[in-house]
Backbone as a ProteinNet text record, in pm:
[ID]
protein_1_A
[PRIMARY]
MIGIGFDVHKLVEKRPLVLAGVTIPSEKGALAHSDGDVILHALCDALLGAMGVGDIGDHFPDTDPQWKGASSSVFVHHVTLLMQERRLFIVNIDCTLVLQEPKIAAYKHEMKSAIAALCSIPESRVNIKATTNEHLGYVGRNEGVHAFVVCELQKL
[TERTIARY]
2871.6	2817	2928.3	2909.7	3010.7	2953.3	3034.4	2988.4	3098.5	3053.6	3145.7	3108	3205.8	3180.6	3267.5	3217	3286.6	3260	3362.3	3342.3	3436	3394	3470.6	3454.9	3562.4	3556.6	3646.7	3601.6	3680.8	3794	3913.4	4028.7	4039.4	4059	4070.6	4185.5	4233.6	4339.9	4278.8	4366.3	4331	4234.3	4243.3	4168.6	4268.3	4257.3	4345.7	4309.5	4408.1	4382.5	4387	4267	4254.7	4216.5	4301.4	4281.2	4296.1	4190	4186	4212.9	4171.7	4189.7	4327.2	4408.6	4544.1	4551.3	4603.2	4620.6	4751.5	4744.9	4858.6	4899.1	5029.4	5074.3	5042.7	4972.3	4933.7	4891.8	4907.7	4861	4710.8	4645.5	4500.9	4437.8	4313	4238.1	4097.4	4021.8	3888.5	3788.2	3708.8	3597.2	3480.5	3430	3322.1	3254.1	3137.5	3063	3138.2	3189.7	3268.3	3414.8	3502.3	3646.9	3681.3	3586.5	3609.6	3701.4	3707.8	3794.9	3732.3	3778.5	3714.9	3729.6	3836.4	3855.2	3756.2	3744.1	3650.7	3506.7	3475.8	3342	3308.1	3402.4	3381.7	3373.6	3454.5	3447.4	3309.3	3254.9	3119.7	3019.6	3025.8	2930.3	2948.3	3070.6	3091.1	3030.3	3056.2	3003.6	2850.9	2796.9	2650.9	2587.4	2650.6	2599.5	2600.1	2707.3	2714.7	2600.6	2565.4	2456.1	2318.5	2313.6	2187.4	2107.3	2181.3	2111.9	2137.1	2133.3	2147.3	2289.2	2306.9	2439.9	2475.1	2593.9	2643.7	2552.9	2492.7	2403.9	2275.4	2231.3	2113.5	2140.6	2258.5	2294.6	2352.5	2420.6	2492.4	2470	2349.3	2323.1	2400.6	2446.9	2527.9	2438.6	2309	2216.6	2200.5	2258.5	2247	2364.5	2342.8	2453.9	2538.7	2489.1	2571.6	2692.4	2691	2802.2	2898.1	2871.5	2961.2	3098.5	3198	3335.6	3364.9	3273	3292.6	3406.3	3468.9	3569.1	3496.9	3544.4	3478.2	3493.9	3585.2	3595.6	3466.3	3393.1	3265.2	3167.4	3171.4	3085.2	3117.4	3248.8	3288	3245.6	3261.9	3221.9	3071.8	2989.4	2845.2	2816.9	2885.8	2861.9	2907.9	3015.9	3062.3	2965.2	2898.3	2797.5	2676.1	2642.6	2531.2	2570.7	2701.7	2749.7	2741.9	2781	2776.6	2633.8	2537.9	2395.1	2349.1	2409.8	2371.9	2462.8	2554.9	2651.1	2732.9	2786.5	2869.1	3012.4	3107.2	3244.9	3305.6	3414.9	3477.5	3578.9	3568.2	3664.5	3785.2	3755	3861	3808.5	3901.9	3872.2	3984.8	3945.3	4041.7	4006.5	4102.5	4083	4169.8	4112.6	4192.5	4166.5	4273.8	4272	4323.1	4252.1	4293.1	4316.2	4446.2	4491.2	4618.2	4620.1	4738.8	4854.8	4828.3	4931.6	4865.8	4930.4	5064.7	5069.7	5189.9	5207.3	5189.5	5124.6	5093.8	5165.2	5260.8	5330.4	5388	5441.2	5496.7	5393.4	5264	5157.8	5068.2	5093.8	5004	4993.3	5106.9	5105.1	5022.5	5042.6	4969.1	4819.2	4784.3	4645.6	4582.7	4657.9	4613.5	4591.7	4683.7	4671.3	4550.3	4524.9	4411.7	4278.8	4266.5	4144.9	4126.2	4233.3	4225.7	4180	4233.8	4196.8	4050.8	4006.4	3869.2	3771.2	3807.1	3719	3745.2	3841.4	3876.6	3906.3	3990.2	4036	4189.8	4248.7	4393.3	4427.3	4546.8	4594.5	4599.9	4619.8	4630.9	4499.6	4390.5	4262.8	4234.2	4330.3	4312.4	4421.4	4381.2	4476.6	4446.9	4554.6	4538.3	4627.5	4566.3	4640.1	4618.5	4712.4	4695.1	4746.7	4681.6	4724.3	4694.2	4762	4731.9	4630.6	4597.2	4507.6	4583.2	4718.9	4807.1	4780.7	4753.8	4725.9	4603.7	4506.7	4385.2	4267.8	4180.4	4056.5	4080.6	3971	3977.3	4081.5	4098.8	4204.7	4340.8	4361.7	4488.7	4529.1	4427.9	4453.6	4463.7	4458.3	4465.7	4349.7	4232.7	4111.4	4022.7	4050.5	3967	4037.1	3971.6	4023.4	3906	3926.1	3822.1	3881.6	3792.3	3832.1	3726.3	3770.1	3683.4	3719.7	3621.3	3648.4	3553.9	3611.5	3535.6	3557.3	3453.7	3466.8	3385.8	3419.6	3343.4	3308.5	3181.9	3134.3	3082.2	3093.5	3037.6	2968.3	2873.8	2806.9	2903.7	2892.7	2972	2924.7
-3699.1	-3656	-3626.2	-3676.7	-3663.3	-3585	-3494.8	-3422.9	-3426	-3412.9	-3403.5	-3284	-3210.7	-3093.1	-3098.3	-3037.9	-3030.8	-2894.2	-2835.1	-2711.3	-2707.6	-2637.2	-2625.5	-2482.5	-2428.9	-2299.7	-2297	-2221.6	-2197.2	-2108.2	-2127.7	-2038.4	-1939.6	-1815.3	-1711.5	-1615	-1543.6	-1444.1	-1323.2	-1250.6	-1125	-1145.9	-1262.1	-1287.8	-1346.4	-1309.4	-1368.5	-1517.6	-1596	-1735.7	-1744.7	-1763	-1770.8	-1912.9	-1973	-2111.8	-2117.9	-2162.9	-2177.2	-2042.5	-1934.8	-1801.1	-1737.7	-1805.1	-1760.6	-1726.2	-1606.5	-1568.7	-1626.6	-1708	-1779	-1707.6	-1681.7	-1619.8	-1710.8	-1654.7	-1737.8	-1643.8	-1692.3	-1614.6	-1620.7	-1717.5	-1734.5	-1747	-1705	-1723.1	-1771.2	-1796	-1853.7	-1746.2	-1781.4	-1697.4	-1732.9	-1634.7	-1661.2	-1533.6	-1546	-1433.6	-1376.6	-1469.1	-1429.7	-1432	-1463.7	-1475.1	-1604.3	-1698.3	-1824.3	-1922.4	-1918.7	-2005.5	-2144.9	-2232.4	-2367.3	-2448	-2427.9	-2506.7	-2460.8	-2329.4	-2282	-2304	-2303.4	-2333.8	-2480.1	-2567.6	-2711.1	-2738.4	-2664	-2678	-2637.6	-2529.1	-2487.5	-2596.1	-2650.3	-2755.7	-2878.3	-2915.6	-3029.7	-3009.1	-2891.7	-2861.2	-2850.7	-2782.6	-2772.1	-2907.1	-2992.7	-3124.8	-3211.6	-3201.7	-3275.6	-3235.8	-3108.2	-3058.5	-3086.7	-3117.8	-3138.7	-3012.6	-2900.8	-2771.1	-2710	-2790.7	-2735.8	-2726.1	-2631.9	-2613.8	-2467.3	-2438.7	-2303.9	-2215.8	-2270.8	-2195.4	-2155.2	-2236.4	-2199.8	-2082.6	-2079.4	-1979.7	-1849.6	-1867.2	-1757.1	-1760.3	-1739	-1753.1	-1652.5	-1701.8	-1611.8	-1510.7	-1516.6	-1413.6	-1296.5	-1309.5	-1205	-1111.6	-980.9	-888.4	-865	-895.8	-875.9	-966.6	-1076.1	-1170.1	-1147.8	-1044.9	-1014	-976.5	-1054.1	-1030.1	-1060.5	-1123	-1150.6	-1252	-1228.8	-1326.9	-1450.8	-1564.4	-1688.8	-1713.2	-1644.8	-1655.7	-1611.7	-1517.3	-1475.4	-1591	-1675.6	-1789.8	-1891.2	-1916.1	-2009.7	-1959.3	-1830.5	-1772	-1797.7	-1774.8	-1797.8	-1943.7	-2036.1	-2177.4	-2221.5	-2165.4	-2201	-2149.5	-2038.4	-1988.6	-2085.8	-2142.6	-2242.8	-2365.5	-2399.7	-2514.6	-2486.7	-2364.7	-2326.2	-2331.4	-2284.9	-2286.6	-2432.5	-2526.2	-2667.7	-2741.5	-2670	-2726.5	-2835.3	-2806.7	-2901.6	-2849	-2942.9	-2905.2	-2993.8	-2940	-3011.1	-3107.7	-3235.2	-3336.7	-3327.2	-3325.1	-3305.3	-3257.1	-3206	-3156.2	-3212.7	-3273.3	-3327.2	-3269.2	-3195.4	-3126.1	-3188.3	-3201.5	-3242.2	-3138.7	-3075	-2976.1	-3042.4	-3019.2	-3073.5	-2951.7	-2927.3	-2809.6	-2842	-2815.8	-2846.9	-2756.5	-2626.8	-2530.8	-2404.9	-2334.2	-2355	-2465.1	-2509.8	-2602.1	-2527.1	-2592.8	-2519.8	-2572.3	-2659.7	-2721.3	-2616.2	-2508.5	-2401.8	-2326.3	-2341.8	-2269.4	-2354.4	-2485.1	-2579.1	-2547.1	-2517.6	-2489.5	-2362.7	-2258.4	-2135.4	-2154	-2237.5	-2271.8	-2349.8	-2444.7	-2524.4	-2433.7	-2344.1	-2247.9	-2158.3	-2114.6	-2024.3	-2093.2	-2219.8	-2296.5	-2318.3	-2360	-2382.9	-2258.4	-2143.1	-2018.1	-1982.9	-2000	-1968.4	-2057.2	-2182	-2279.6	-2287.5	-2212.7	-2214.6	-2353.1	-2425.2	-2559.8	-2565.8	-2663.9	-2681.9	-2723.5	-2681.3	-2719.3	-2869.8	-2943.7	-3087.1	-3152.3	-3077.5	-3132.1	-3099.1	-3033.6	-2995.5	-3061.2	-3117.4	-3174.6	-3118	-3087.6	-3039.2	-3121.8	-3176.5	-3251.8	-3184	-3201.9	-3144.1	-3243.5	-3242.2	-3327.7	-3253.3	-3298.3	-3247.6	-3342	-3318.2	-3409.6	-3476.3	-3480.5	-3545.9	-3495.2	-3366.5	-3297.3	-3351.3	-3411.5	-3462.3	-3368.3	-3354.2	-3276.8	-3128.8	-3062.3	-2917.2	-2875.4	-2958.1	-2927.7	-2941.3	-3048.8	-3073.2	-2967.1	-2906.6	-2794.7	-2662.5	-2661.7	-2541.5	-2447.2	-2504.5	-2427	-2421.2	-2507.6	-2508.5	-2569.5	-2555.8	-2608.1	-2665.1	-2773.2	-2816.6	-2872.5	-2886	-2932.8	-3020.2	-3115.6	-3201.1	-3179.6	-3174.3	-3167	-3263.9	-3334.1	-3423.9	-3374.3	-3378.9	-3333.5	-3424.4	-3422.2	-3491.9	-3391.7	-3390.9	-3306.4	-3394.9	-3343.7	-3416.9	-3314.2	-3364.3	-3278.4	-3251.1	-3130.1	-3095.1	-3171.9
-13440.5	-13564	-13662.2	-13784.1	-13887.9	-14006.9	-14061	-14178.7	-14283.7	-14409.4	-14520.5	-14605.1	-14650.4	-14733	-14859.6	-14963.3	-15090.6	-15148.7	-15211	-15284.5	-15402.6	-15507.1	-15629.2	-15682.1	-15738.8	-15806.2	-15927.3	-16024.3	-16143.7	-16109	-16163.1	-16144.7	-16262.7	-16227.8	-16328.3	-16292.1	-16388.4	-16362.7	-16291.8	-16225.7	-16157.3	-16038	-15975.8	-15851.6	-15753.5	-15625	-15524.7	-15499.9	-15469.5	-15432	-15279.7	-15221.3	-15076.8	-15042.1	-14953.1	-14910.7	-14758.7	-14695.3	-14549.7	-14481.3	-14548.3	-14490.4	-14518.8	-14593.2	-14626.8	-14773.4	-14805.4	-14945.9	-14992.9	-15099.7	-15155.8	-15283.6	-15300.3	-15423.7	-15543.7	-15641.6	-15756.8	-15871.8	-15994.2	-16112.5	-16123.8	-16059.4	-16069.4	-15930.7	-15922.8	-15799.3	-15831	-15729.7	-15748.4	-15788.7	-15889.9	-15931.9	-15842.7	-15768.5	-15672.1	-15629.8	-15571.8	-15519.4	-15398.9	-15312.1	-15196.7	-15232.5	-15134.5	-15166.3	-15231.9	-15243.6	-15314.6	-15244.6	-15114.1	-15034.4	-15029.3	-15119.1	-15128.2	-15002.4	-14929.6	-14806.2	-14700.3	-14677	-14578.7	-14619.7	-14747.4	-14793.2	-14767.9	-14797.2	-14773.7	-14620.9	-14545.3	-14399.4	-14348.5	-14394.3	-14351.8	-14386.3	-14507.7	-14545.4	-14457.8	-14424.9	-14339.6	-14200.8	-14143.6	-14007.7	-14011	-14110.4	-14124.5	-14144.9	-14225.3	-14252.9	-14124.1	-14046.5	-13921.7	-13828.1	-13832.9	-13745.9	-13809.6	-13937.4	-14005.6	-14030.1	-14056.3	-14074.3	-14209.4	-14313.3	-14448.8	-14496.4	-14588.4	-14646.1	-14659	-14706.6	-14714.4	-14799.5	-14906.6	-14990.4	-14921.5	-14824.6	-14748.6	-14656.2	-14596.2	-14497.5	-14560.8	-14673.5	-14738.9	-14888.8	-14936.9	-15080.3	-15162.9	-15278.3	-15365	-15437.2	-15413.9	-15467.8	-15372.2	-15253.8	-15151.4	-15163.1	-15193.3	-15215.8	-15091.3	-14969.2	-14851.1	-14848.4	-14923.4	-14923.5	-15036.9	-15120.3	-15234.2	-15182.7	-15220.6	-15180.3	-15034.6	-14965.4	-14823	-14796.8	-14687.4	-14640.1	-14590.8	-14628.9	-14588.3	-14435.3	-14370.1	-14226.7	-14157.8	-14221.2	-14169.9	-14167	-14273.8	-14280.7	-14170.8	-14151.5	-14045.7	-13910	-13886.7	-13758.6	-13733	-13830.8	-13816.7	-13785.3	-13858.2	-13837.5	-13695.6	-13649.6	-13513.1	-13407.2	-13433.9	-13343	-13335.2	-13451.4	-13452.5	-13375	-13380.4	-13302.9	-13154.2	-13114	-12972.7	-12921.8	-13000	-12958.7	-12933.9	-13006.3	-12990.4	-12895.3	-12832.4	-12736.1	-12800	-12916.5	-12992.1	-12997.7	-13004	-13023.3	-13133.5	-13192.8	-13304.5	-13246.1	-13284.4	-13249.9	-13342.1	-13472.9	-13570.9	-13703.6	-13783.1	-13917.6	-14005.3	-14117.4	-14214.5	-14352	-14409.4	-14536.8	-14646	-14766	-14882.4	-14990.9	-15033.3	-15139.4	-15267	-15377.3	-15506.4	-15596.1	-15626.6	-15695.9	-15773.6	-15902.5	-15980.5	-15945	-15942.9	-15904.7	-15851.7	-15764.7	-15713.1	-15605.6	-15575.4	-15466	-15334.1	-15238.5	-15115.5	-14993	-15009.1	-14895.7	-14798.4	-14851.1	-14767.5	-14687.3	-14720.1	-14652.6	-14565.9	-14564	-14493.2	-14342.6	-14282.4	-14138.8	-14109.5	-14189.9	-14171.1	-14194.8	-14289.6	-14317.7	-14202.8	-14152	-14035.4	-13912.6	-13890.7	-13778.3	-13794.7	-13919.2	-13944.3	-13916	-13961.5	-13935.1	-13787.3	-13719.8	-13573	-13500.3	-13540.7	-13471.8	-13502.5	-13627	-13662.1	-13586.6	-13561.7	-13495.4	-13347	-13295.2	-13151.8	-13103.7	-13180.1	-13142.4	-13154.5	-13088.2	-13103.8	-13247.2	-13290.4	-13425.1	-13444	-13333.2	-13343.6	-13392.5	-13393.1	-13436.9	-13583.7	-13651.2	-13792.5	-13873.5	-13988	-14082.6	-14220.9	-14292.9	-14430	-14519.3	-14624.7	-14726.8	-14860.6	-14949	-15084.9	-15185.5	-15299	-15410.6	-15541.4	-15643.6	-15778	-15840.8	-15965.7	-16035.1	-16151.4	-16132.5	-16231.3	-16375.8	-16385.5	-16514.6	-16585.6	-16513.6	-16570.4	-16538.6	-16632.1	-16609.3	-16584.7	-16535.6	-16515.5	-16412.3	-16310.7	-16209.5	-16273.1	-16347.5	-16416.4	-16515.1	-16576.1	-16671.3	-16602.4	-16467.9	-16386	-16415.9	-16442.2	-16467	-16343	-16243.9	-16126.3	-16006.4	-15894	-15765.6	-15689.3	-15615.3	-15528.5	-15397.5	-15299.2	-15165.8	-15106.5	-15029.5	-14949.8	-14803.2	-14714.5	-14572.8	-14497.8	-14406.4	-14318.6	-14175.7	-14094.3	-13958.4	-13866.9	-13738.2	-13639.5	-13530.2	-13490.6	-13383.1	-13268.4	-13148	-13032	-12942.1	-12861.3	-12761.8	-12646.9	-12590.4	-12473.4	-12354.7
[MASK]
++++++++++++++++++++++++++++++++++++++++++++++++++++++++++++++++++++++++++++++++++++++++++++++++++++++++++++++++++++++++++++++++++++++++++++++++++++++++++++

């Protein structure tokens, strides 16, 4: 089973930039109901999509006050419990982050480790790539960030 996830958030001042569960030093962070972690949000959507059980908005609606300011790791934990109930395991996760700045090369290993730990899989099954938008569009103007995640699940 294969799933794809996508998430986007506006970047604003005075908010932390959290990516894959790691807080990255930045002048801007994601404006969101939760912590705005676009990578973990896209990961949840990819995993939920592979299982055919809706999307992150179905499971964690931004109209629900219990998710206000929530760490996206809570969402991943819930999704992995759904996988366990279905006797599924993650074959691999491939993430692409599109962000003009800051550069995240120095944090990629920590981000990869964080995802692997959240999903209880070896780091070798997680890949993180990052690119800019070559100063084009909302990402290029540093007004927003988005991420794509693809995953493969298999039955135990």
